[in-house]
C-alpha positions, 0 to 999 in steps of 0.5 A: 451545352457543348460537349466540352462544357459537359465534360468540364461540368463532370470534372468539376463535380468529380473534383467537388466529390473528391474534396468532400471525401477528403474533408470527410476523412479529415473530419473522421480523423479529427473526431477520433482524435477529439474522442481519444483526447477526451478518454485520455483526460477522463482516465487521467482524472480518474487515475489521479482521483484513485491515487488521491483516495489510496493515499488517504486510505494509506494515511488512515491505515498508517495511523491505525497501525501506529496506534496498535503498535503503541498499545502493543508496546505499552502492554509489553512494558506492563507485562515486563514490569509485572514479571519483574515485580513477581520475579519471573523475568529471566534475569531474576529467575537465573539469579533465584536458581543460583541463590536456591542452589547455594541454599540447597548446598548449605543445607546439604552440608549442614545435614551431612554434619548433623548426620555425622555426629 
């Protein structure tokens, strides 16, 4: 083998080795991209699943809250009805106070007339 053949052989080996380094770099980039893509898809799926779970939980809480509000409203209505029947509602109380004040005034006048006789 001649010196020129040896040099060509070494240059070919160097080119082959440089090509393999280049391909290894491309492979590393491709593998990193694939892994990143996989992680993104996994996170996206998990986020979507979590969002759906939160929506379901929110719907449940909303239903429970509406039921409690309805129950509370019914209780408040019942309490108001009982207060009215017993004459304890504010408007009824004000009317009763005025009525009693008028009766007291009438009794005071009657007592004053009796005392004057």
